[in-house]
Kinemage of the C-alpha trace (Angstrom):
@kinemage 1
@onewidth
@group {chain A} dominant
@subgroup {mainchain}
@vectorlist {calphas} color= white
{ca unk a 1} P -15.710 172.046 126.007
{ca unk a 2} L -18.269 169.277 125.472
{ca unk a 3} L -18.808 167.769 122.037
{ca unk a 4} L -22.342 169.197 121.738
{ca unk a 5} L -21.185 172.723 122.654
{ca unk a 6} L -18.261 172.455 120.264
{ca unk a 7} L -20.503 171.414 117.348
{ca unk a 8} L -23.001 174.189 118.103
{ca unk a 9} L -20.181 176.724 118.270
{ca unk a 10} L -18.719 175.568 114.950
{ca unk a 11} L -22.147 175.619 113.290
{ca unk a 12} L -22.695 179.162 114.542
{ca unk a 13} L -19.304 180.222 113.146
{ca unk a 14} L -20.225 178.675 109.776
{ca unk a 15} L -22.930 181.287 109.150
{ca unk a 16} L -20.695 184.409 109.058
{ca unk a 17} L -17.968 182.364 107.332
{ca unk a 18} L -20.264 181.379 104.464
{ca unk a 19} L -21.669 184.911 104.245
{ca unk a 20} L -18.146 186.284 103.894
{ca unk a 21} L -17.280 183.659 101.284
{ca unk a 22} L -20.451 184.456 99.319
{ca unk a 23} L -19.519 188.150 99.259
{ca unk a 24} L -15.975 187.322 98.086
{ca unk a 25} L -17.256 184.915 95.402
{ca unk a 26} L -19.734 187.470 94.083
{ca unk a 27} L -17.105 190.229 94.097
{ca unk a 28} L -14.555 188.119 92.209
{ca unk a 29} L -17.131 187.108 89.587
{ca unk a 30} L -18.108 190.763 89.166
{ca unk a 31} L -14.503 191.991 88.810
{ca unk a 32} L -14.078 191.371 85.034
{ca unk a 33} L -15.513 194.234 82.968
{ca unk a 34} L -18.968 193.716 81.522
{ca unk a 35} L -21.234 190.738 82.092
{ca unk a 36} L -22.391 187.591 80.319
{ca unk a 37} L -24.736 189.462 77.994
{ca unk a 38} L -22.025 191.785 76.717
{ca unk a 39} L -19.692 188.844 76.149
{ca unk a 40} L -22.464 186.959 74.364
{ca unk a 41} L -23.258 189.888 72.046
{ca unk a 42} L -19.557 190.379 71.256
{ca unk a 43} L -19.148 186.670 70.481
{ca unk a 44} L -22.134 186.692 68.107
{ca unk a 45} L -20.888 189.806 66.350
{ca unk a 46} L -17.463 188.204 65.890
{ca unk a 47} L -19.190 185.275 64.132
{ca unk a 48} L -21.221 187.637 61.958
{ca unk a 49} L -24.521 186.852 63.672
{ca unk a 50} L -27.060 189.151 65.307
{ca unk a 51} L -28.333 188.840 68.868
{ca unk a 52} L -31.951 189.044 70.011
{ca unk a 53} L -31.574 192.304 71.909
{ca unk a 54} L -35.168 192.247 73.145
{ca unk a 55} L -34.674 188.840 74.788
{ca unk a 56} L -31.345 189.895 76.263
{ca unk a 57} L -32.830 193.066 77.700
{ca unk a 58} L -35.693 191.045 79.185
{ca unk a 59} L -33.223 188.699 80.906
{ca unk a 60} L -31.174 191.650 82.146
{ca unk a 61} L -34.255 193.164 83.742
{ca unk a 62} L -35.561 189.863 85.131
{ca unk a 63} L -32.283 189.037 86.876
{ca unk a 64} L -31.621 192.633 88.039
{ca unk a 65} L -28.607 193.369 85.842
{ca unk a 66} L -30.018 196.860 85.419
{ca unk a 67} L -29.506 197.426 89.162
{ca unk a 68} L -26.337 197.895 91.241
{ca unk a 69} L -24.167 194.871 92.001
{ca unk a 70} L -25.013 195.063 95.709
{ca unk a 71} L -28.704 194.606 94.936
{ca unk a 72} L -27.975 191.627 92.688
{ca unk a 73} L -25.871 190.062 95.467
{ca unk a 74} L -28.733 190.137 97.953
{ca unk a 75} L -31.172 188.770 95.368
{ca unk a 76} L -28.719 185.930 94.641
{ca unk a 77} L -28.105 185.248 98.325
{ca unk a 78} L -31.809 185.268 99.149
{ca unk a 79} L -32.539 182.888 96.289
{ca unk a 80} L -29.939 180.377 97.504
{ca unk a 81} L -31.449 180.427 100.988
{ca unk a 82} L -34.751 179.362 99.392
{ca unk a 83} L -33.184 176.684 97.188
{ca unk a 84} L -33.147 178.823 94.030
{ca unk a 85} L -29.592 178.825 92.664
{ca unk a 86} L -30.397 181.143 89.799
{ca unk a 87} L -30.467 180.874 86.033
{ca unk a 88} L -27.711 179.743 83.686
{ca unk a 89} L -27.611 182.175 80.759
{ca unk a 90} L -25.252 179.927 78.825
{ca unk a 91} L -27.609 176.931 78.884
{ca unk a 92} L -30.874 178.935 79.157
{ca unk a 93} L -31.992 176.731 82.058
{ca unk a 94} L -32.150 176.947 85.859
{ca unk a 95} L -28.826 176.024 87.484
{ca unk a 96} L -30.334 172.983 89.219
{ca unk a 97} L -31.411 171.554 85.837
{ca unk a 98} L -28.090 172.331 84.156
{ca unk a 99} L -26.069 170.477 86.782
{ca unk a 100} L -28.423 167.480 86.746
{ca unk a 101} L -26.736 164.236 85.713
{ca unk a 102} L -23.301 165.844 85.662
{ca unk a 103} L -23.366 166.227 89.441
{ca unk a 104} L -24.169 162.555 90.033
{ca unk a 105} L -21.578 161.422 87.484
{ca unk a 106} L -18.969 163.603 89.204
{ca unk a 107} L -19.871 162.160 92.609
{ca unk a 108} L -19.657 158.617 91.183
{ca unk a 109} L -16.251 159.164 89.552
{ca unk a 110} L -14.829 160.947 92.603
{ca unk a 111} L -16.165 158.382 95.080
{ca unk a 112} L -14.761 155.443 93.102
{ca unk a 113} L -11.453 157.321 92.760
{ca unk a 114} L -11.252 157.873 96.528
{ca unk a 115} L -11.977 154.193 97.224
{ca unk a 116} L -9.384 153.186 94.606
{ca unk a 117} L -6.821 155.502 96.221
{ca unk a 118} L -7.429 154.112 99.703
{ca unk a 119} L -7.383 150.458 98.626
{ca unk a 120} L -4.057 150.882 96.818
{ca unk a 121} L -2.313 153.390 99.070
{ca unk a 122} L -2.907 151.853 102.489
{ca unk a 123} L -1.376 148.389 101.978
{ca unk a 124} L 1.522 149.796 99.940
{ca unk a 125} L 2.226 152.571 102.457
{ca unk a 126} L 2.159 150.121 105.373
{ca unk a 127} L 4.415 147.664 103.508
{ca unk a 128} L 6.942 150.392 102.620
{ca unk a 129} L 7.103 151.617 106.220
{ca unk a 130} L 7.465 148.160 107.755
{ca unk a 131} L 10.028 147.057 105.113
{ca unk a 132} L 12.126 150.214 105.014
{ca unk a 133} L 15.098 150.160 102.590
{ca unk a 134} L 14.077 146.818 101.107
{ca unk a 135} L 13.969 146.284 97.346
{ca unk a 136} L 10.183 146.435 97.525
{ca unk a 137} L 10.361 149.763 99.351
{ca unk a 138} L 12.764 151.202 96.761
{ca unk a 139} L 10.632 149.997 93.861
{ca unk a 140} L 7.366 151.307 95.296
{ca unk a 141} L 9.017 154.628 96.174
{ca unk a 142} L 10.196 154.986 92.563
{ca unk a 143} L 6.701 154.254 91.246
{ca unk a 144} L 5.282 156.769 93.715
{ca unk a 145} L 7.711 159.464 92.577
{ca unk a 146} L 6.721 158.874 88.961
{ca unk a 147} L 3.039 159.055 89.903
{ca unk a 148} L 3.534 162.408 91.647
{ca unk a 149} L 5.768 163.838 88.913
{ca unk a 150} L 3.520 163.093 85.926
{ca unk a 151} L 0.450 165.401 85.846
{ca unk a 152} L -2.901 163.671 85.521
{ca unk a 153} L -3.767 165.454 82.282
{ca unk a 154} L -0.421 164.422 80.767
{ca unk a 155} L -1.053 160.798 81.728
{ca unk a 156} L -4.497 161.094 80.130
{ca unk a 157} L -2.985 162.378 76.867
{ca unk a 158} L -0.410 159.556 76.833
{ca unk a 159} L -3.030 156.854 77.441
{ca unk a 160} L -5.340 158.335 74.816
{ca unk a 161} L -2.519 158.284 72.281
{ca unk a 162} L -1.466 154.683 72.916
{ca unk a 163} L -5.058 153.457 73.111
{ca unk a 164} L -5.678 154.943 69.675
{ca unk a 165} L -2.365 153.739 68.193
{ca unk a 166} L -2.394 150.219 69.601
{ca unk a 167} L -6.075 149.361 69.810
{ca unk a 168} L -7.725 151.940 67.590
{ca unk a 169} L -10.176 153.018 70.294
{ca unk a 170} L -10.946 156.287 72.027
{ca unk a 171} L -10.954 156.299 75.836
{ca unk a 172} L -12.738 159.616 76.189
{ca unk a 173} L -16.188 160.206 77.717
{ca unk a 174} L -17.860 158.337 80.561
{ca unk a 175} L -20.236 156.428 78.325
{ca unk a 176} L -20.854 155.441 74.723
{ca unk a 177} L -21.757 158.322 72.433
{ca unk a 178} L -25.286 157.040 71.883
{ca unk a 179} L -26.127 157.507 75.582
{ca unk a 180} L -25.095 161.193 75.740
{ca unk a 181} L -28.110 163.275 76.728
{ca unk a 182} L -30.265 160.184 77.268
{ca unk a 183} L -32.082 159.466 80.561
{ca unk a 184} L -30.517 156.941 82.913
{ca unk a 185} L -31.188 153.299 82.040
{ca unk a 186} L -29.605 149.946 82.803
{ca unk a 187} L -27.752 149.971 79.468
{ca unk a 188} L -26.444 153.489 80.101
{ca unk a 189} L -25.341 152.532 83.615
{ca unk a 190} L -23.473 149.496 82.273
{ca unk a 191} L -21.783 151.726 79.719
{ca unk a 192} L -20.700 154.106 82.504
{ca unk a 193} L -19.276 151.210 84.532
{ca unk a 194} L -17.286 150.002 81.532
{ca unk a 195} L -15.784 153.465 80.928
{ca unk a 196} L -15.245 154.709 84.476
{ca unk a 197} L -12.135 152.693 85.341
{ca unk a 198} L -9.888 154.664 82.945
{ca unk a 199} L -10.554 158.141 84.436
{ca unk a 200} L -10.439 156.609 87.928
{ca unk a 201} L -6.931 155.239 87.338
{ca unk a 202} L -5.740 158.463 85.710
{ca unk a 203} L -7.198 160.816 88.325
{ca unk a 204} L -6.277 158.547 91.237
{ca unk a 205} L -2.624 158.047 90.272
{ca unk a 206} L -1.218 161.239 91.790
{ca unk a 207} L -3.434 161.033 94.885
{ca unk a 208} L -2.457 157.410 95.474
{ca unk a 209} L 1.262 158.152 95.146
{ca unk a 210} L 1.027 161.145 97.495
{ca unk a 211} L -0.938 159.194 100.102
{ca unk a 212} L 1.584 156.333 99.990
{ca unk a 213} L 4.456 158.726 100.707
{ca unk a 214} L 2.622 160.525 103.508
{ca unk a 215} L 1.452 157.319 105.164
{ca unk a 216} L 4.931 155.826 104.919
{ca unk a 217} L 6.556 158.934 106.425
{ca unk a 218} L 4.056 159.255 109.274
{ca unk a 219} L 4.151 155.543 110.070
{ca unk a 220} L 7.954 155.485 110.088
{ca unk a 221} L 7.930 158.408 112.507
{ca unk a 222} L 5.619 156.504 114.866
{ca unk a 223} L 7.515 153.212 114.546
{ca unk a 224} L 10.692 154.859 115.830
{ca unk a 225} L 9.087 156.284 118.964
{ca unk a 226} L 9.802 155.005 122.451
{ca unk a 227} L 6.356 153.522 123.130
{ca unk a 228} L 6.746 151.160 120.149
{ca unk a 229} L 10.152 150.038 121.381
{ca unk a 230} L 8.680 149.427 124.850
{ca unk a 231} L 5.767 147.428 123.449
{ca unk a 232} L 8.149 145.271 121.410
{ca unk a 233} L 10.321 144.689 124.480
{ca unk a 234} L 7.265 143.462 126.360
{ca unk a 235} L 6.721 140.850 123.641
{ca unk a 236} L 3.689 142.369 121.886
{ca unk a 237} L 3.114 140.754 118.482
{ca unk a 238} L 4.025 142.972 115.471
{ca unk a 239} L 0.556 142.836 113.883
{ca unk a 240} L -1.515 143.950 116.902
{ca unk a 241} L 1.165 146.468 117.852
{ca unk a 242} L 1.044 148.071 114.393
{ca unk a 243} L -2.753 148.247 114.268
{ca unk a 244} L -3.340 149.416 117.834
{ca unk a 245} L -0.842 152.277 118.117
{ca unk a 246} L 1.425 153.450 115.236
{ca unk a 247} L -1.078 153.015 112.404
{ca unk a 248} L -3.792 154.738 114.389
{ca unk a 249} L -1.579 157.740 115.100
{ca unk a 250} L -0.323 157.837 111.497
{ca unk a 251} L -3.884 158.257 110.205
{ca unk a 252} L -4.198 161.822 111.496
{ca unk a 253} L -3.308 163.278 108.098
{ca unk a 254} L -5.886 161.036 106.445
{ca unk a 255} L -8.650 162.299 108.710
{ca unk a 256} L -7.570 165.930 108.312
{ca unk a 257} L -7.854 165.544 104.521
{ca unk a 258} L -11.642 165.116 104.762
{ca unk a 259} L -11.969 168.887 104.493
{ca unk a 260} L -10.437 168.793 101.006
{ca unk a 261} L -11.920 165.457 99.929
{ca unk a 262} L -15.559 166.588 100.148
{ca unk a 263} L -15.276 169.550 97.747
{ca unk a 264} L -13.090 167.513 95.385
{ca unk a 265} L -15.955 165.018 95.061
{ca unk a 266} L -18.024 167.732 93.395
{ca unk a 267} L -15.392 169.707 91.503
{ca unk a 268} L -13.565 166.682 90.123
{ca unk a 269} L -10.274 166.897 88.197
{ca unk a 270} L -11.165 169.782 85.888
{ca unk a 271} L -8.240 169.701 83.452
{ca unk a 272} L -8.233 165.907 83.200
{ca unk a 273} L -11.994 165.952 82.644
{ca unk a 274} L -11.523 168.381 79.748
{ca unk a 275} L -8.797 166.222 78.173
{ca unk a 276} L -10.906 163.067 78.466
{ca unk a 277} L -14.181 164.858 77.553
{ca unk a 278} L -15.798 163.607 80.751
{ca unk a 279} L -19.423 164.539 81.429
{ca unk a 280} L -18.628 165.901 84.894
{ca unk a 281} L -19.034 169.286 86.557
{ca unk a 282} L -15.372 170.342 86.296
{ca unk a 283} L -15.439 171.495 82.648
{ca unk a 284} L -18.822 173.142 83.256
{ca unk a 285} L -17.386 175.186 86.133
{ca unk a 286} L -14.417 176.374 84.066
{ca unk a 287} L -16.688 177.292 81.152
{ca unk a 288} L -19.039 179.182 83.491
{ca unk a 289} L -16.122 181.218 84.868
{ca unk a 290} L -14.836 182.002 81.378
{ca unk a 291} L -18.244 183.091 80.043
{ca unk a 292} L -19.165 185.016 83.216
{ca unk a 293} L -22.230 182.832 83.721
{ca unk a 294} L -22.321 184.210 87.248
{ca unk a 295} L -25.186 182.261 88.799
{ca unk a 296} L -23.865 178.900 87.604
{ca unk a 297} L -20.267 179.690 88.621
{ca unk a 298} L -21.279 181.292 91.912
{ca unk a 299} L -23.513 178.392 92.923
{ca unk a 300} L -20.700 175.925 92.200
{ca unk a 301} L -18.190 177.894 94.264
{ca unk a 302} L -20.603 178.334 97.170
{ca unk a 303} L -21.382 174.612 97.200
{ca unk a 304} L -17.649 173.854 97.282
{ca unk a 305} L -17.184 176.325 100.138
{ca unk a 306} L -20.057 174.732 102.069
{ca unk a 307} L -18.586 171.255 101.639
{ca unk a 308} L -15.165 172.525 102.735
{ca unk a 309} L -16.566 174.002 105.946
{ca unk a 310} L -18.540 170.817 106.694
{ca unk a 311} L -15.499 168.667 105.883
{ca unk a 312} L -13.301 170.646 108.279
{ca unk a 313} L -15.864 170.204 111.053
{ca unk a 314} L -16.104 166.451 110.455
{ca unk a 315} L -12.309 166.072 110.336
{ca unk a 316} L -11.819 168.022 113.594
{ca unk a 317} L -14.360 165.878 115.433
{ca unk a 318} L -12.945 162.639 113.973
{ca unk a 319} L -9.392 163.651 114.931
{ca unk a 320} L -10.489 164.249 118.521
{ca unk a 321} L -11.887 160.702 118.687
{ca unk a 322} L -8.945 159.118 116.869
{ca unk a 323} L -6.105 160.794 118.778
{ca unk a 324} L -6.495 161.260 122.555
{ca unk a 325} L -3.808 163.975 122.432
{ca unk a 326} L -6.200 166.261 120.537
{ca unk a 327} L -8.830 168.137 122.539
{ca unk a 328} L -11.912 169.897 121.207
{ca unk a 329} L -11.591 173.632 121.794
{ca unk a 330} L -7.853 173.295 122.474
{ca unk a 331} L -8.118 172.939 126.238
{ca unk a 332} L -5.404 171.063 128.075
{ca unk a 333} L -6.052 167.990 130.176
{ca unk a 334} L -4.019 167.376 133.315
């Protein structure tokens, strides 16, 4: 199967896949009894306040909550196809306006975290594999085990405690308090840059430790294969040998992870973001699911599904180019 035919086939398969996912997302969001308006009225009554029933009824009619769920699904699906992701009842704004700066801040934090993970994990993983059972390998393996064992949110709590006890400062938020809700400016951007390194280190710790272990294991497996022994016997220098063959083959897992990296750029580390009070989309998604803000939650989940499907396509194509043993479409080559 040619590359062009393979891409066209995968793109064609994406359409029914996303339609099925959209139906599942809508069904899951509809499963809890009631809707956002009922939850909102109950919450106000619990606080001793009264709700504007006329406004609520107007919103129910406008967004078809007085019609069957199947009808609402097709209205929601048709709106997304035209770029209308619906209305957030919690924020009383269109979904596209609610996400706003939070989406770009999430992309920034996630992108910097991915770069941080790669820059730290690759040299350490290569060193551990090429210096197996050395003191450096043992020490780095111990650090990696600690990084995997300690949850990100727990590390965030520990750092917040010591930062407050030792330095009397709070390490929460992605910017100074005075910039919250303000439009982007050079001063706000500098404030973000000065705050971003703490969540990047916290969120990236577990991912870095896991990537080190996986790269080390895969590279060790390749280094013990017969073709490496043959290349060494022929006098090939260790550096070129490592880069040309074993390292290239050991990167398969890294390429296959693209499918999960893309959606994680948008979703972010939800629990860690809540602990650190980060202005990212993760806490917003959790809150939307809890309050049954269906259009906001559904749009988030559909965007994550779309990025996952695209990421899997990109990783499959990249793997075919990286590893000659992999063939698009699964056909064998004689």
